[in-house]
N, C-alpha and C positions, 0 to 999 in steps of 0.2 A: 535452529540455526543451523545454517550449511559453515562448515569452516573453510577459511579460505587460506591458501597454503603458499608462503612468501620463501624462496629462497634465496641466499644472497651468496654469490661464488668469487672468491678471488684464488689467488696461487695455492699458498702453504695452509689457509684456512686458520692462521695464527693472529692475524691484525686486522685487515679491512672488514671482511665478510662477518666474523664474530662480533665488532664492534657495531656494525649496521644491526645486526642479527638483534641483539640488546637493546639496542636505541628503538627498532622499531619494535619489537616485542613490547616494551616499556608504554611506549606513545600510543600504540594502538589497543593497548588493554585500558589506559587512563581513556581514551575517545570512546571505547566501546563500553566501558564499566564491567569488563571481564576479560579474564586473562587468557582464555581460549578462543575467544573470537577469531582471532589470526592464529595459525601456526606457523611461527616464523622461525626456520633452522638457516643452516651455512654449510659451505662446502669447499673443499679445495682443488685446484687442477693439479696438484705436483705435492702431494703429502709426503714430505720427510718421516714421519712418524706420529704418533698420536700427540701432538704437540698440546701444551696446556696454552691458555692466553700470554702473549707476550707481555713481560711487565709492564712496558709503557701503556698497552692498552688495558690493562688492568687500572692503571692509573687515570687514564682519561675517562674511562667507564666511572669509575666511583667517583668522580668529579661532579658528573652528570645523573647518575640513578643510586636509589636509595640501597639497592643490592646488585652484587657482581655475580652472575651466577657462574661455576665453575664450567670449564670447557675443555673439550677433548678435538681436536681436529678430525675431521672427516673427509674420505674422499670422495669425490663428484664421481657420481656411477650413473649408467641410464637410468635404472630405479629410481633414483632421488630426482634426477632431471622429470623424469613421466610421473610424478606424483605431484609435483607442484604448479599451481595456477599460475605464477607469476615468478620468474626467474630474473634477478639484478644482478648483474657482473659489474667488478672492480673496470675492468677495461674493456676496449672492444676485443682484445686477443682473447679473454677467458668467453666473451659471449660467442665468438668464434668457434671455440673448443666446446661449447656446451651444446651449438647449434650443430657443429658436425657428428658429436656425440648422438644425438637425439634429432634428427632433422624435423620432425614434428613440432619440436619445442621453439622453431622459429616467430611465429606469433605472439608469442606471449615470454619472449627474451629480450631484454633493454640492458644497456649500461644504466648504473644507478643514475648516474647526472643526465643521460637522456631520457630515463624516464619522470625524473624532477621535471626538465624542461617541458616534456608533453603534457604532465599534470597542469602547469602553469595555463594552459590554455583549456582547462577541463571547466566546464562551468558546474556549479554545485549541485550534489548528487544526494537524492536523500531516498532512506529505506528505512524497513524494522529488520532486516537480515546484514547482521555485519559482513557476513561470507560475500552475499548477493551485491553488496557494495564495492568488494573488492572487484569481484567480477566484472561489473559495469564499468570501475574506473579503468582497468584493463582495455577494454573495447572502446571507452572515449579517448583514452591516451591513443590509442591507435588511428582512430579518427582525427586526432590531433596532427598528427605527421603532415596532412596535406596543407595545414595553414603553418608550418613553420619555415621558415628561410635555414637553408643548411649551414651549419657552423662547421669550423675544422674539426678533424677527427680527433686530434688529441684532447678537444674541450670535452670529450666524452670520456674519456680517462681520468681514473684518480689516482693520484701518484702513489707508490708504497711507501708508506715510511720504515720499512724493514730494514736494520742496518743505520738508523739514524737515531735521532736524540728524540728527546719528549717533546721538544717544539715542533716536528712535523707531524707526530702522533695526534699532538692538541689541533693541528690544523685539519688533518684527515678527519678526526672525530667531528670538528666543527662542518668540515663540509657535508659530511655523513646527515649531522643534526637537522642541517639546513635542507637535504635533498628530501629526508624525512618528513619534515614538518611540510614542504611543498607538494609532497605526494599526499598528505593525509587532509589538506587543507581543502578540497573539495567535497567530502564526505562528512555527510549528517545522518546519524543514526538517530531515527524516530525509535522512543519507545511506546509500544501499546500501554493504552491506557485503561486501567482495571476498573 
């Protein structure tokens, strides 16, 4: 199997993108039956330092996952962008920064909520390689753009819960979980019979 690399991007890599990273890593491992089928990471466009997960991010993840992985914020760099097969950003601004940094990434960079909407239009994809399934999902999501009506731009932005209470973090995590479920919905891994 060939690994499929997903990168989540937000501002400080302290709340939204690491929450998404851990939720997708968990759900992809459950779907594909192995923790290394998809390599999921996250980064931030404006890192004030090597921050750990925000305390409310830890709380909302611990309510959803059996284990919360330790995290330190990572800066978004050209090499981080270039190695990703799919880049999912918290907002249109993060998407713009990503694509400005590495213009060749434009075809594989979406906001998280935009990509979920596109995946809603994707027909079931089956295969024996989880990496191939991920790459085909990106292709089919791009093709789905032509069948969708435009939405107001702000609908593609995931609000930043930073500086707010646990309730806002819970809403953020719920929206990320919903988006991830919609992304994975079309994928079916056929395990080879022995």
